[in-house]
N, C-alpha and C positions, 0 to 999 in steps of 0.2 A: 409308594409314590414312584411313578415311572421316571426313567432317566430323562433329563432335560435335553431338548433338541435346540439347534441353533435358531430355527425358525420360531419355535415356541418362545425362546428367550427373547428374541427380537420383538415379537408381538406383545409379550408381557411387559417388556421395558417401555415400549411406545405407549401402551395403555396407561401404565402408571405415570409416565411422563406427561401425557395429555391431561391427567387428573391434577398433577402438581402444577401444571402450567398456570392455573388461576392464582395459585399461592404466590408465585414469583411475579406475575403481572401486578398483583395487589400491592406487594411490598415496594416495587420500583415505582409504581404509579403514585403511591402515597408519599414517597420521598419527594417527587416532583411537585406534589400539591401542598407541601408544608407551608410555604408562604401564604397560599390561599386560606388554609386552615387557620393560620395565625390571625388573619384579618377576620375570619368568620367567628372565631372564639374570643377575639380580643386579648390574645396572650403573646408573649415574646416568642419569636421563632425557635430560639434555642431550647425553650422549655417543651416544645412539641416533640422532642426526642422521646418523651414519655409515651407517645403514641406508638413509637417503634419498639422501645424496650419492653413495654408492657406485654406485647405479643411474644417477644422472645423469652421473657421471664416465664410466662405461662407454659410456653413450649418446653423450656428447659426443666421446669419443675415436674411436669407430667411425663416427659420423655423417659425417665428411668423405669417407669412401669410399662412402657410400650412393648418391649420384648416379651414379657410374661403375658400381657393381654393378647398379643398376636398368637403366641403359642397355645394359649388356652382356648381362644374362640375362633382361630383361623385368620390368616393375614388378610384375605380378600374381604371377609365380613367386617373386620375391624377397620380396614381402609375405607370402605364405603360409608360406614357409620361416622368416621372422622370427617369425611368430606361433607356430610350432612350438617354436622356441628359447625364446620367452617362456614358453610353457606348461610346458616342462620345468623352467625356472628357478623357476617358481611352485611346482611340486610339491616341489622340493628345499628351497625356503624353508620350506615347511610342516613339513619334517622337521628343521629346524635345532635344535641343542641349545645353541649358544653364539652370542654376538654376532659372533665371527669367522666362523662358518659362515653366519650370516645375511648378513653383508657380502659374502662370497664368492658366494653364490647370488643375491643381489640384483644383483651385477655381471653374472652370467650373464643374468638378466632384462634388464639394460640392453643387452646385446649384441643381444638380439632387438628391444627397443624402439628401438635406434639405427637400425634399418632400417624399422620399422613406421611411425613418424611421418613422416620425410621422404619415403619412397616413397609413403605414403598421400596426402600433400599433392600429390606429383607426379602421381599418378593423377587426382586431382580437377581440378587445373589443366589437364591435357591432355585431360580428358574434357568440359570445359565450354566452350561458346561464350563469347567475351570479354564479351559483353553480359550473360551469365548468371553471371559469375564470383562476384559478391557473394552471390547465392542459393546457388550450389554450395558456397562456402566457409562459408556459414551452416550448411548441413547437415553439412559436414565437422567444424565445431567443436561439433556436438551432444554428443559424448562429454565434452568439457571442461565442458559445461553440466550434463549429467545425472549425470556421475560424482560431483561434489561433492554432488549431491542424494541419490544412492543410497548412496554409499560410507560416510559417517559413521553413519547409522542402521543400515545393514547390519552394520557392524563392531560397533556397540553391541549389536545383537540377537545376533550370533554370540558375542560375549564373555559375553552373559547366559545363553545356553542351551548353549554348547559351549566350545571353547577357541580361542586365537588362530590355530593352524595352519589352521583352516577359512577364515580370511580369504584365504589363498592357494589352498586347494583349490577354492574356489568359482569360480576363474578358468577351470577346465577346461571345464565345460559352456558357459560364456559364450564362451570362445575357439573351441570347436569349431563353435558356431552361426555365429560371425563368419566363420570360414574357409569354411563352406558358402556364406554370402552372397557373399563375395568371388569364389569360383569360379563362382557362378551369374550374377552381374550385372556384374562387372568384365571388360571386354574384354581379350584377350591382346595388348596393344600391343607392338610391336617397334620401338623407336627405332633411329635410325642407329647404327652401330658407334661407340663413343666413343673408339676408338684405345687405345693402351697406357696402363696405369695409372701414375699419377704416384707411384711408390713413395717417391722421395726427398722430395717435398713432403709426402706423408702422414706420413712419419716425423718430419719437422720439426714439422708441425702437432700430431701426437700428443704429442710431447715437451713442446711449449709448453703445450698444454691440460692435460696431466697435472700438470705442475709448477705451473701457475697455480692449478688447483683444489685441489691438495694443499697449497699454501701458504695458500690462503684457508681451507681446512678446519681447519688446525691452529693458526692464528695466535691467540695470546692465551689459549689454554685449557690449555697445559701438557702436551699429548699427546706432543710431541717437543721436543728441545732447541731453543733459539733459533738456534743455528748451523745446524741442519738447515732451519729455516724460511727463514733468509736465503739458504742455498744454493738451495733450491727457488724462491724469488722471483727470484734471479739467473738460474737456468736458464730460468724462464718468460720473463723480459724478453729474454734473449739469443735464445731460441727464436722469440719473436714477431718480433723484428727480423730474424733470419735468414730466417724464412719470407717476410716482406714483400719483402725483397731478392730472394729466389729466385722468388717468384710473379710479380714484375714482369718477369722475363726469360723465364718459361715460357709457352708458347703455350696449353697446357691444364693449368693447375694444379689440384690436387685441391680447393682452395678458391679460387674465382675472385674475388679482391679487386677486380678491375676493375669489378664490378657496382655498387660503391658510388658510381660516378659518376652513377648515376640517383638523383635527389633523393628520390623516393618510397621507393625501396628503402633508401637510407641512413637516412632518417628512421625507417623501420620497424625497421631493425637496431639503431640506437643508442638511440632512444626506447624500443623494445620491451625492450631489455636492462635499462634502468633500471626499467621497470614490472615486469618479471618478477622483479626482486630483491624487490619487495614481495610479489608473488604467491608466490614461493618461501618467503619467511619466514612468511607468514600461516598456512598449514596446519601448520607446525611449532610456532608459538607458541600459536595458539588452543586446540588440545586440551590442551596443558600448562597453560594458564591456567585453562580450565574445570575440568579434572579434578584437577589438583594445587593450583593457586592457590585455586580456589573450592570444591573438594571435590565436584564433580558426579560422577555415575556416567558410564561410557562411553556408555550409551544416552541419558541426558539431554543430554550434550554433542553426541552425534550428531544428536538431534532438533533442537536449536537451530541447529547449523551447516547444517541443511537450507536455512536462509534464503539462504545464498550461492548454492546451486544453483537455488532457486526464482527468485531475481532474475535469474540468468544465463539460465535457460530462458525467462523472460518476454521477454527481449531478442530472441530469435531471430526472431519474426515481424515485429518493428518495425524491426530494424536496417537492412534495405535501404531502407525508406521514409525513415528518419532521414538516411541518407547521401545519398539523392537530394534531400531537401529542404534540408539544411544544408551538405552537402559534407564531404569527409573531414577537411580541415584544421580547420574549426570544431568538428566532433564530437570530434576528438582533443584539442583544447585544453580544451574544457569537461569532457569525461569524465575527462581526466587530473587536473584540479584537484579535482573531486569525489571521484574514486577515492583520491587521495592523502590527503585529509582523512579519509575513511571508513576507510582503512587504519590511520591513526594513532589513531582514536577508541577502539578496544578498550583502549588504555592506561588508560582511566578506568572500565572495567567493574569493579564491586565486587559483593559479595554482596547489597547493598541495591539494586542497579540493577534496574529493572523488566525482566522477561523480554521484555515486548512491545517495549521500546526496543531491547534487544539484537537481537531478530529483525529489526526495521525497519532497523537499521544494516547487518546482514548482507544483507538482501534488496536494499536500494538499492545497497550496495557490489557485490554480485554482478551486478546489472543494469548498472551503469556500467562495471564491469571487462569485462563481456562485450561491451558496445558498443565499448569501446576495442580489444579484441583482434580483434573481427570487422573493424573498420576497418584495424587494423595488418596482419593476415594477408592482407587483400585488396589494399590499396593497394601492398603490397610488389611485386606483379606487374603493376601498372598500366602500367609503361613497359618491362618486361623482354621482349626478343624471345623468341618461342616456342622456338627452339633452346637458349636459355640457361635455361629454366625449371628443369631438373634441377640445374644449378649454383646457381641462386638458392635453390631449396628446400633444398639441402644446407647452404649458408652460413647460411640463416635458422635451421635447426634447431640447428646448432652454437652460434650466438650465443644462441639461446633457452635451451638447456640450460646454457650457462655462466652466463647471467643467473639462472636458477632455482637453480643450485648456489651461486652467490655470495650469493643471497638467504638460503638456509638457513644458510650459514656466517656471514653477517653478522648474522642474527637470533640465532644461537647465541652469537656473540661478544658482542653487546650484552647478552644475558641473563646471560652469564658475568660480564661487567663489573658488571652491576647487582647480582648476588648477592655478589660479592667472593670467594667460595670455594664449592667443591662441597658443603660441609657446610651452608651457609646454606639455610634453607627457601625454597621458591618461593612466597612470598606474592604477592598481587595487585600490591603496590607494586613488586615486582621487574620487572614487565612494562611499566612506564611508559617507560623508556628504549628498549627494543627496538621497541615499536610506533611511537613518535614518530620514531625514527631511520629505520625503513623507509618511513614516510610521507613524510619529507623527501626521501629518495632517489628515491622514485617521482615526486615533484613536479618533479624536475630534468628530466624528459622534456618538460615544457611548452615551454621555450624552443626545443627542437629542432623541435617541431611548428609553432611560429610561423614558422619559416623556410620552411615548405612553400609552394608556390604556391597561391593561392586556388582554382584549378580543378584541383588535384591529384586524379587518379582520375576525372575527368569522363568518360573513355572506357569505364569499367567500372561505371558506375552511380552515380557521384557527381555533385553539382551543378556545372554549369559556371559559371565566373565571368561576371558580367554585363559 
């Protein structure tokens, strides 16, 4: 394989980003449409978090196999196939008539997304020269920045002129354009043969992940009996312990836990999981607060939440310079503190709160969160050897999706506890506990970042210690 060039890395990053664009639009638009789906399906808005977590569960369960599949069949081929599955799931979601059907077809979408995100990251990491990795990852994270910018107002517009199924149908033209970009600009890389698939390790990991996320999803809200929750929790703990013992003996485990010996990768994994709990809860809580708690229309809520996307987008051109000037460790510590505070601040939004203040909070929060994720997603690969990048990408995506799912479940649990019962109205005061709780959890990543070396990531665009 020829040496990567800066121009080739940029084109590959943009192509992958354009393909992932529909995935992020879909998730943010669906969050805005939750109240409308609640009316259409005749179910409580809090229970609709199943439509969000079912996607993440499918993604987290299949993602452990993504690295091996990409190495076996080629990243570009796998990426395009995953996009096809995602588009089919999108169309079926649009035809859903019940919450059960929505959950089923969102799971199908998740099977496609399980390969799109980690394989896309693998393409970018393998295409970029090491000294250009920050810039390449900045382009790669573009969908996560623009998605929140476009998704909410797009959903509000669609709900104003049409009906909720078009939130899913709009993915089709976006996805087809993304597939053309990938086929045109992403080289057909052929990694070395990964050897036989670790089926036993995958089964252990899948059981542990499914049980963990199932227990987190149902705890405290009365969907299943307490005995079932305890059994799921026990299965999750036993499965995690069994996989750790198994992976230590296996030369090529499906999830290579040996990579956590690298300080930068470990900090990205653990700290990123805590931060993503806040990230996962916020898109679930904010639309409910704006539309149900404050009585805004979907379009009004979508326009205001543009602020998060605007702030995130503004970060892209300045993130490499900030990391070069201050270093990964300092940027992560400061951005974590500010992000945690701004994540908790919507707890105090009321009908009398000035719109300008709400927008400023969302814009600054989006900017700082984007700075943090750009640093996290990049520093994770600072010390990872090139042959292990697919393993690192796979493990990163699995932990990221678990963090997002736990965040949605945690936010839903806190909201359920604040309400007291499903019949209680979702007044703005009910959101105080959920937002403060996810802000506190996000802040727990700070001590993890402080343990990083001052010159962490200096080889990939960060500031070297004096």
